[in-house]
C-alpha positions as CSV (number, residue, x, y, z in Angstrom):
1,M,0.0,0.0,0.0
2,R,1.4,3.3,-1.1
3,L,0.5,6.4,0.9
4,N,-0.8,9.2,-1.1
5,L,-0.7,12.2,1.2
6,N,-3.3,14.0,-1.0
7,K,-6.0,11.8,0.4
8,P,-7.5,12.8,3.7
9,S,-7.6,9.3,5.1
10,H,-3.8,8.9,4.5
11,I,-3.1,12.2,6.2
12,M,-5.2,11.1,9.2
13,L,-3.4,7.7,9.3
14,T,0.0,9.4,9.3
15,W,-0.9,11.8,12.1
16,A,-2.4,9.0,14.1
17,A,0.8,7.0,13.8
18,L,2.9,10.0,14.7
19,T,0.7,10.7,17.7
20,V,0.7,7.2,19.0
21,S,4.5,6.8,18.6
22,G,5.1,10.2,20.2
23,A,3.0,9.3,23.2
24,F,4.7,5.9,23.6
25,F,8.2,7.3,23.5
26,Y,7.2,10.2,25.8
27,T,6.0,7.8,28.5
28,V,9.0,5.5,28.1
29,T,11.4,8.5,28.5
30,K,9.4,10.0,31.4
31,N,9.5,6.7,33.3
32,G,13.2,6.4,32.8
33,I,13.8,9.9,34.1
34,Y,11.6,9.1,37.2
35,V,13.6,5.9,37.9
36,R,16.9,7.7,37.7
37,R,15.7,10.5,40.0
38,R,14.5,8.0,42.5
39,E,17.8,6.2,42.5
40,Q,19.7,9.4,43.0
41,A,17.4,10.5,45.8
42,V,18.1,7.5,47.9
43,P,20.3,8.6,50.8
44,P,23.4,6.5,51.6
45,P,23.0,4.0,54.4
46,I,23.6,5.5,57.9
47,A,25.4,3.6,60.6
48,T,22.8,2.6,63.2
49,K,23.4,2.7,66.9
50,G,23.9,-1.1,66.9
51,D,26.8,-0.9,64.5
52,M,29.1,1.0,66.9
53,T,29.9,0.6,70.6
54,W,29.5,3.4,73.1
55,E,33.3,4.0,73.1
56,E,33.4,4.2,69.3
57,R,30.6,6.7,69.2
58,I,32.2,8.9,71.8
59,A,35.6,8.7,70.1
60,K,34.0,9.7,66.8
61,D,32.1,12.6,68.4
62,E,35.3,13.8,70.1
63,E,37.2,13.5,66.8
64,N,34.5,15.6,65.0
65,A,34.6,18.2,67.8
66,T,38.4,18.6,67.5
67,K,38.0,19.1,63.7
68,K,35.6,21.9,64.4
69,G,37.9,23.5,66.9
70,Y,36.4,22.7,70.3
71,K,37.1,20.1,72.9
72,V,34.6,17.7,74.4
73,N,35.6,15.0,76.8
74,Y,32.6,12.7,77.5
75,R,34.7,10.3,79.6
76,D,35.4,13.0,82.2
77,I,31.8,14.2,82.2
78,H,30.5,10.6,82.6
79,E,32.8,10.0,85.5
80,T,31.8,13.2,87.4
81,T,28.1,12.7,86.9
82,K,28.0,9.2,88.3
83,E,25.8,9.2,91.4
84,E,26.5,7.4,94.5
85,P,24.0,4.7,95.3
86,A,21.2,5.8,97.6
87,T,21.5,4.7,101.2
88,S,18.6,4.1,103.4
89,D,18.8,6.0,106.7
């Protein structure tokens, strides 16, 4: 079948084919973009509290504090805030 673009039915067929193929490729491309955006938006895994011990967390916090220019010593704070056991009088 040879298309004669002087006939209205052939013009309609051509526009219909272009519209359908355009809509198809638009949706395929749009879905690909959404998938890539979702993959890039996923935050990296964060170390949970169960992954590090108390000493490792304190050491990491003190290291970050020294990088920022101030000093924090949680070990001394922890020792001074220990309460004596309550005695019954």
